[in-house]
C-alpha positions as CSV (number, residue, x, y, z in Angstrom):
1,X,49.1,-34.5,-17.9
2,X,49.1,-30.8,-17.0
3,X,47.4,-27.9,-18.9
4,X,48.7,-26.1,-21.7
5,X,49.4,-22.7,-21.0
6,X,49.1,-19.5,-23.2
7,X,51.7,-19.4,-26.3
8,X,54.2,-16.7,-26.0
9,X,54.2,-13.8,-27.9
10,X,57.0,-13.9,-30.6
11,X,57.6,-16.3,-33.6
12,X,55.3,-18.8,-32.4
13,X,52.7,-16.1,-32.7
14,X,53.6,-15.0,-36.0
15,X,55.6,-12.5,-35.5
16,X,59.2,-12.0,-36.8
17,X,62.2,-13.6,-35.4
18,X,64.6,-12.1,-32.8
19,X,67.5,-10.3,-34.9
20,X,69.9,-12.4,-36.6
21,X,68.0,-15.5,-35.9
22,X,66.7,-17.7,-39.2
23,X,63.6,-20.2,-38.9
24,X,65.0,-23.7,-38.2
25,X,62.8,-26.9,-39.5
26,X,63.6,-29.6,-37.6
27,X,65.7,-29.9,-34.2
28,X,69.4,-29.8,-34.5
29,X,71.6,-31.5,-32.0
30,X,73.8,-28.9,-30.7
31,X,76.4,-29.8,-27.6
32,X,79.8,-29.8,-26.6
33,X,81.1,-32.9,-25.2
34,X,79.5,-36.6,-25.4
35,X,76.1,-37.7,-24.4
36,X,75.9,-39.4,-20.9
37,X,74.4,-42.3,-20.0
38,X,71.4,-42.5,-17.6
39,X,71.1,-44.4,-15.1
40,X,68.1,-44.1,-13.2
41,X,68.9,-46.0,-9.9
42,X,71.8,-43.2,-9.5
43,X,70.1,-40.1,-10.6
44,X,69.2,-37.4,-8.3
45,X,67.9,-33.6,-8.9
46,X,69.1,-31.5,-5.8
47,X,68.6,-28.3,-4.6
48,X,71.0,-26.7,-2.2
49,X,73.0,-23.2,-1.6
50,X,70.8,-21.0,-0.1
51,X,67.8,-22.5,1.0
52,X,65.0,-21.0,3.2
53,X,65.5,-23.7,5.6
54,X,69.4,-24.1,5.2
55,X,68.5,-27.8,3.8
56,X,69.3,-29.6,0.9
57,X,66.5,-31.1,-0.9
58,X,66.4,-33.8,-3.4
59,X,64.2,-36.1,-5.8
60,X,65.3,-39.7,-7.6
61,X,64.0,-39.9,-10.8
62,X,60.6,-41.6,-9.7
63,X,59.9,-38.9,-7.7
64,X,60.8,-36.0,-9.8
65,X,58.9,-37.7,-12.8
66,X,56.0,-37.6,-10.0
67,X,56.3,-33.7,-9.4
68,X,53.1,-31.7,-11.1
69,X,53.6,-31.8,-15.1
70,X,52.6,-28.8,-17.1
71,X,52.8,-27.6,-20.7
72,X,54.6,-24.4,-22.5
73,X,54.0,-23.7,-26.0
74,X,57.6,-21.5,-26.8
75,X,60.2,-21.2,-29.1
76,X,63.6,-21.8,-29.1
77,X,66.6,-19.5,-29.6
78,X,69.6,-21.0,-30.2
79,X,72.9,-18.6,-30.2
80,X,74.1,-20.4,-33.2
81,X,71.2,-18.3,-34.7
82,X,68.4,-21.2,-36.0
83,X,65.2,-20.2,-33.9
84,X,62.7,-23.3,-33.6
85,X,59.4,-22.0,-33.1
86,X,56.1,-23.5,-31.6
87,X,57.4,-26.8,-29.7
88,X,55.5,-27.8,-27.0
89,X,57.0,-28.6,-23.9
90,X,56.1,-30.6,-20.9
91,X,57.7,-31.1,-17.8
92,X,57.8,-29.6,-14.2
93,X,57.4,-26.0,-14.0
94,X,60.4,-24.2,-12.2
95,X,57.9,-22.7,-9.8
96,X,57.0,-25.9,-8.6
97,X,60.6,-26.4,-7.5
98,X,60.8,-22.9,-5.9
99,X,57.6,-23.7,-4.0
100,X,58.9,-27.1,-2.8
101,X,62.6,-25.9,-2.2
102,X,61.9,-22.2,-1.3
103,X,64.8,-20.1,-1.7
104,X,66.2,-17.3,1.1
105,X,65.1,-14.3,1.0
106,X,68.1,-12.8,0.3
107,X,68.9,-15.1,-3.4
108,X,69.4,-13.4,-6.0
109,X,70.4,-15.7,-8.9
110,X,70.4,-19.5,-9.7
111,X,73.0,-21.6,-10.9
112,X,71.5,-24.7,-12.9
113,X,73.7,-27.5,-12.8
114,X,73.9,-30.3,-15.6
115,X,76.2,-33.3,-16.1
116,X,79.9,-32.9,-16.7
117,X,80.1,-30.4,-14.4
118,X,78.2,-28.0,-16.9
119,X,76.4,-24.9,-15.4
120,X,74.3,-21.7,-16.3
121,X,73.8,-18.6,-14.1
122,X,70.3,-17.2,-14.1
123,X,68.5,-14.0,-12.7
124,X,65.8,-15.3,-9.8
125,X,63.6,-13.5,-11.9
126,X,64.1,-15.4,-15.1
127,X,64.3,-18.4,-13.2
128,X,60.6,-18.1,-11.7
129,X,59.1,-17.1,-14.5
130,X,56.0,-19.0,-15.6
131,X,57.0,-20.7,-18.6
132,X,60.9,-21.6,-17.4
133,X,60.2,-25.8,-17.2
134,X,62.1,-28.3,-16.6
135,X,61.1,-30.1,-19.6
136,X,60.8,-33.7,-20.1
137,X,58.7,-34.0,-23.0
138,X,58.9,-32.2,-26.4
139,X,55.7,-32.4,-28.4
140,X,54.4,-35.2,-26.1
141,X,57.0,-37.0,-26.8
142,X,59.9,-38.1,-24.1
143,X,63.2,-36.1,-24.8
144,X,65.8,-38.0,-26.5
145,X,69.3,-38.6,-25.0
146,X,71.0,-36.2,-27.4
147,X,68.2,-33.7,-26.5
148,X,68.8,-33.9,-23.4
149,X,66.6,-36.8,-22.0
150,X,65.9,-37.2,-19.1
151,X,65.6,-33.5,-18.0
152,X,66.7,-30.2,-19.8
153,X,65.8,-26.4,-18.9
154,X,64.0,-24.7,-21.0
155,X,63.8,-20.9,-20.5
156,X,62.1,-19.3,-23.5
157,X,62.8,-15.6,-23.3
158,X,66.4,-16.4,-23.0
159,X,69.0,-18.2,-25.4
160,X,69.0,-22.2,-25.2
161,X,72.3,-22.3,-23.9
162,X,70.2,-20.9,-20.6
163,X,68.8,-23.8,-20.4
164,X,71.5,-26.6,-20.1
165,X,70.7,-30.7,-21.1
166,X,70.4,-33.2,-18.7
167,X,70.1,-31.3,-15.5
168,X,71.0,-32.9,-12.0
169,X,69.9,-29.8,-10.0
170,X,69.7,-26.1,-9.0
171,X,71.8,-23.6,-6.7
172,X,70.4,-21.1,-4.9
173,X,73.0,-18.1,-5.0
174,X,72.7,-14.6,-3.0
175,X,75.5,-13.0,-5.8
176,X,75.8,-13.7,-9.1
177,X,78.5,-16.0,-10.7
178,X,79.2,-16.8,-14.3
179,X,78.4,-20.3,-15.3
180,X,79.8,-22.7,-18.2
181,X,79.8,-20.8,-21.4
182,X,79.4,-17.4,-19.6
183,X,82.6,-17.9,-18.6
184,X,83.9,-18.6,-21.9
185,X,82.8,-15.2,-23.4
186,X,79.2,-15.7,-23.8
187,X,76.6,-13.1,-22.4
188,X,76.0,-13.0,-18.7
189,X,72.0,-12.2,-19.7
190,X,71.4,-13.6,-23.0
191,X,68.5,-11.8,-24.2
192,X,67.6,-13.2,-27.9
193,X,65.7,-9.9,-28.5
194,X,68.5,-7.6,-27.5
195,X,71.0,-9.9,-29.1
196,X,73.0,-10.5,-26.0
197,X,75.1,-13.1,-27.4
198,X,78.9,-11.8,-26.2
199,X,80.2,-10.6,-22.9
200,X,81.7,-8.0,-24.8
201,X,78.5,-6.9,-25.8
202,X,77.6,-6.5,-21.7
203,X,76.5,-3.1,-20.2
204,X,77.4,-2.0,-16.6
205,X,75.0,-4.2,-14.3
206,X,74.9,-7.2,-16.6
207,X,77.7,-9.3,-15.1
208,X,78.5,-10.2,-11.6
209,X,80.8,-7.2,-9.6
210,X,84.6,-8.1,-9.9
């Protein structure tokens, strides 16, 4: 089921945690709102917006789980200040989605959409990282519903809110706009090593132009 990739530099490799973080044993459940009920017959993953061919691309659950599978060993840094280190995430690499449904040349950002209208914006370069993965498994086991089953996004080099649980699709965008938590005061980029937690910390160029 895929091939492990190199471990990231950071806590998993024995170095220090990002500033303000504490080591977490176990995996706390943190989310806003109820846990959605998974209905496989209705589930669909879609890529839309500024696609290269102008079309929407969709996969049902069986088709999505048949996409290329890989593993990434990486830390997870929550903005609530806990860090879980050295987890093995298994699933579909974001690069596979970009290859199967290419963005138009002028795409600069993506919006990752999840159940209940939750969303998170990412720079295309962050989304296209070889370590960004649509995780279906952790440490060889299927994710639980509370932790995002059937699919959650993992972006190891950003705070965990940038990787929503219960993902349903990706929108390609030619200009940045804020997602759910970014509209509610969280930093538009969310780099834990720079401790980019809140929007008041943003520098010029970090967020969408008004």
